[in-house]
C-alpha positions as CSV (number, residue, x, y, z in Angstrom):
1,M,173.7,100.8,118.4
2,P,171.2,98.9,116.3
3,S,167.6,99.8,116.6
4,T,165.0,97.2,117.5
5,F,161.9,97.2,115.6
6,T,158.7,95.6,117.1
7,H,155.9,94.7,114.6
8,N,152.4,95.4,115.9
9,P,150.2,92.6,114.9
10,A,147.6,93.6,112.3
11,E,144.2,94.0,113.7
12,T,141.7,91.4,112.5
13,E,138.0,91.5,112.9
14,R,136.8,88.9,115.2
15,K,134.2,86.7,113.8
16,E,131.6,85.1,115.9
17,P,131.5,81.3,115.6
18,G,128.8,79.6,113.5
19,I,127.4,77.8,116.5
20,G,127.2,78.6,120.3
21,G,126.8,81.9,121.8
22,K,123.9,84.3,121.3
23,P,122.5,84.9,117.8
24,P,123.0,88.3,116.2
25,V,119.5,89.5,116.8
26,S,120.1,93.2,115.7
27,R,121.4,91.8,112.3
28,R,118.5,89.2,111.7
29,P,117.0,89.8,108.4
30,T,113.5,91.2,108.4
31,G,112.6,91.3,104.6
32,G,115.5,90.1,102.6
33,G,117.5,92.1,100.2
34,G,120.3,94.4,101.1
35,G,123.9,94.4,100.0
36,G,124.7,91.1,101.6
37,G,127.5,92.7,103.8
38,D,127.6,93.2,107.6
39,D,127.6,97.1,107.0
40,D,124.0,97.0,105.7
41,W,122.8,95.3,108.9
42,K,124.7,97.9,111.2
43,N,122.9,100.7,109.3
44,E,119.2,100.5,109.3
45,R,118.8,102.9,106.5
46,R,120.8,100.8,104.2
47,G,119.3,97.5,105.2
48,P,116.3,95.4,104.1
49,R,113.9,97.7,106.1
50,E,114.9,100.9,104.1
51,L,112.2,100.4,101.5
52,L,109.6,99.6,104.1
53,N,110.5,102.8,106.1
54,K,110.3,104.9,103.0
55,V,107.0,103.7,101.9
56,R,105.5,103.9,105.4
57,F,106.5,107.6,105.5
58,F,104.5,108.3,102.4
59,V,101.6,106.1,103.4
60,F,101.3,107.8,106.7
61,L,101.6,111.3,105.2
62,A,98.7,110.4,102.7
63,L,96.6,108.9,105.5
64,S,97.1,112.0,107.5
65,A,95.8,114.2,104.8
66,D,92.8,111.8,104.3
67,M,92.0,111.9,108.1
68,I,92.0,115.6,107.9
69,F,89.5,115.4,105.0
70,F,87.3,113.5,107.3
71,V,87.7,115.9,110.2
72,V,86.7,118.8,108.0
73,L,83.7,116.9,106.9
74,V,82.7,116.5,110.5
75,I,83.1,120.3,111.1
76,I,80.8,121.0,108.2
77,F,78.4,118.5,109.5
78,Y,78.2,120.2,112.9
79,A,78.2,123.7,111.4
80,R,75.2,122.7,109.2
81,Q,73.4,121.1,112.0
82,S,73.6,124.2,114.2
83,G,72.7,126.6,111.3
84,M,69.6,128.9,111.7
85,R,67.4,130.6,109.3
86,L,65.0,133.5,109.6
87,N,61.2,132.8,109.8
88,P,59.6,135.2,107.4
89,I,56.4,135.2,109.5
90,S,57.6,135.5,113.1
91,H,61.0,137.0,112.2
92,E,62.6,134.7,114.5
93,Q,65.8,132.5,114.0
94,I,64.8,128.8,113.7
95,G,66.7,125.7,112.9
96,D,65.7,123.5,110.0
97,W,67.6,120.3,111.1
98,H,65.3,117.4,111.8
99,P,67.2,114.3,112.9
100,I,66.5,111.0,111.1
101,D,66.4,107.4,112.4
102,L,69.7,105.6,111.6
103,P,69.1,102.3,109.9
104,P,69.8,99.5,112.5
105,I,72.0,97.7,110.0
106,L,74.8,100.3,110.6
107,F,75.6,98.8,113.9
108,L,76.1,95.3,112.3
109,N,78.2,96.9,109.5
110,T,80.3,98.7,112.2
111,A,81.0,95.2,113.8
112,V,81.9,93.7,110.4
113,L,84.3,96.6,109.8
114,L,86.0,96.1,113.2
115,L,86.4,92.4,112.5
116,S,87.9,93.0,109.1
117,S,90.5,95.3,110.7
118,L,91.4,92.4,113.1
119,T,91.8,90.0,110.1
120,M,93.9,92.5,108.2
121,E,96.1,93.0,111.3
122,W,96.6,89.3,111.6
123,A,97.6,89.1,107.9
124,R,100.2,91.9,108.5
125,R,101.6,90.1,111.6
126,H,102.0,86.9,109.7
127,I,103.8,88.5,106.7
128,F,106.3,89.8,109.4
129,R,106.5,86.7,111.5
130,E,110.3,86.5,112.0
131,L,110.9,82.7,111.7
132,D,108.8,82.4,108.5
133,V,110.6,85.6,107.0
134,L,114.0,83.9,107.7
135,E,113.0,80.7,105.9
136,E,111.7,82.9,103.0
137,W,115.0,85.0,102.9
138,L,116.9,81.7,102.8
139,G,114.9,80.5,100.0
140,L,113.3,77.7,101.9
141,G,109.7,78.3,100.7
142,K,107.1,81.0,101.5
143,P,105.6,80.2,104.9
144,A,104.8,83.8,105.8
145,L,102.9,84.3,102.5
146,R,101.0,81.1,103.0
147,R,100.0,82.1,106.6
148,A,99.0,85.7,105.5
149,L,96.9,84.8,102.5
150,P,93.8,83.3,104.4
151,W,93.5,86.4,106.6
152,L,93.7,88.8,103.5
153,A,91.0,86.7,101.8
154,A,88.8,87.0,105.0
155,T,89.4,90.8,105.1
156,L,88.4,91.1,101.4
157,V,85.0,89.1,102.2
158,L,84.2,91.2,105.3
159,G,85.1,94.4,103.3
160,G,82.6,93.4,100.7
161,L,80.1,92.6,103.5
162,F,80.5,96.0,104.8
163,L,79.9,97.8,101.5
164,A,76.8,95.5,100.9
165,G,75.6,96.5,104.2
166,Q,76.0,100.3,103.5
167,V,73.9,99.8,100.3
168,A,71.2,98.0,102.4
169,A,71.3,101.0,104.8
170,W,70.7,103.5,102.0
171,E,67.8,101.5,100.8
172,Q,66.3,101.4,104.3
173,L,66.7,105.2,104.5
174,T,65.0,105.5,101.1
175,A,62.2,103.4,102.3
176,Q,61.7,105.7,105.1
177,G,61.1,108.5,102.7
178,F,64.5,110.1,102.5
179,A,65.8,109.4,99.1
180,F,68.9,111.0,98.0
181,D,67.6,113.9,95.8
182,R,67.1,117.6,96.0
183,F,64.1,117.2,98.3
184,S,66.0,115.4,101.0
185,T,66.2,116.9,104.4
186,P,69.7,118.3,105.6
187,A,70.0,115.5,108.1
188,S,69.4,112.7,105.4
189,Y,71.6,114.5,102.7
190,F,74.6,114.6,105.1
191,F,74.0,111.0,106.0
192,Y,74.3,110.1,102.3
193,V,77.4,112.3,101.9
194,I,79.2,110.9,104.9
195,T,78.5,107.3,104.4
196,G,79.0,107.6,100.7
197,L,82.4,109.2,100.8
198,H,83.7,106.6,103.3
199,A,82.3,103.8,101.3
200,A,84.2,105.2,98.3
201,H,87.5,105.2,100.3
202,L,86.8,101.7,101.5
203,L,86.1,100.6,97.9
204,L,89.7,101.8,97.2
205,G,90.9,99.5,100.0
206,V,89.0,96.6,98.6
207,A,90.6,97.1,95.2
208,G,94.0,97.5,96.9
209,L,93.3,94.1,98.6
210,L,92.5,92.6,95.3
211,V,95.7,93.9,93.7
212,C,97.6,92.7,96.7
213,L,96.2,89.2,96.6
214,S,96.7,88.8,92.8
215,T,100.4,90.2,92.9
216,L,101.9,88.8,96.1
217,A,102.9,85.4,94.6
218,W,104.7,87.2,91.8
219,F,107.1,89.2,94.1
220,K,110.3,87.4,94.4
221,R,111.7,89.3,97.3
222,V,110.3,89.2,100.8
223,E,110.4,92.8,101.5
224,Y,108.3,93.5,98.5
225,R,105.5,91.3,99.8
226,Q,105.8,92.9,103.2
227,V,105.4,96.4,101.7
228,A,102.4,95.4,99.9
229,V,100.6,93.9,102.9
230,D,101.9,96.6,105.2
231,T,100.7,99.4,103.1
232,T,97.2,97.8,102.7
233,A,96.8,97.1,106.3
234,W,97.6,100.7,107.4
235,Y,95.1,102.0,104.8
236,W,92.4,99.7,106.0
237,H,93.0,100.5,109.7
238,A,92.7,104.1,108.8
239,M,89.4,103.5,107.1
240,G,88.1,101.7,110.2
241,L,89.2,104.5,112.4
242,A,87.6,107.1,110.1
243,W,84.3,105.1,110.1
244,L,84.2,104.9,114.0
245,L,84.6,108.8,114.0
246,L,81.8,109.3,111.5
247,F,79.4,106.8,113.0
248,A,79.9,108.4,116.3
249,V,79.0,111.8,114.7
250,L,76.0,110.2,113.2
251,I,74.8,108.7,116.5
252,S,75.4,112.1,118.3
253,S,73.2,113.9,115.8
254,Q,70.1,111.8,116.9
């Protein structure tokens, strides 16, 4: 007898309507780019955030090594502070660490650096603001960039003020008779070393801010601007955290 064949309807992918319903939050662009297909948004490693995640990994790796450097510097500081030497007359172990009075401007410098960390974070948040990023991704202008630029400029000014304040602190310490030379006491010598190395790191951050401000407008893709601001922000926050650690060490040595 004749066989009856039934044809199964071909499965078709169901498309969400253009209006109505919940928006595809998980597929919303966060930085532009990508291959343009739905598969890129299903796989985070192939989507627009791929570049940001890779750069963040290397930035955090480098900052971890830098923080270890500051921790080692603190360990050397405490080891030298507790060091003893033999008195040739009394044959007793005595210490040669004599605390110095910290320049009062250091407290103001710390407040300025903390404020700059806040302005840097505001800049980072604005460059990732979802609605503004969506407009930039659709080619409707650069609202995220316009919102972030004033905060980046404020961070640059505050960073310059912090460095100027550190120079003023060195001048105040020199006026007390503790110039950075071979006749300095161990306490003043380590003060110059600690604050000088941190200032050098922050100077790199200021240079990074200048590069970031001067090149952001040239980046055509949203994710490139996000990476530039995000990288600078995390470096700046790390330097703020490092200064809090070093400043607490200097205060504890009084």
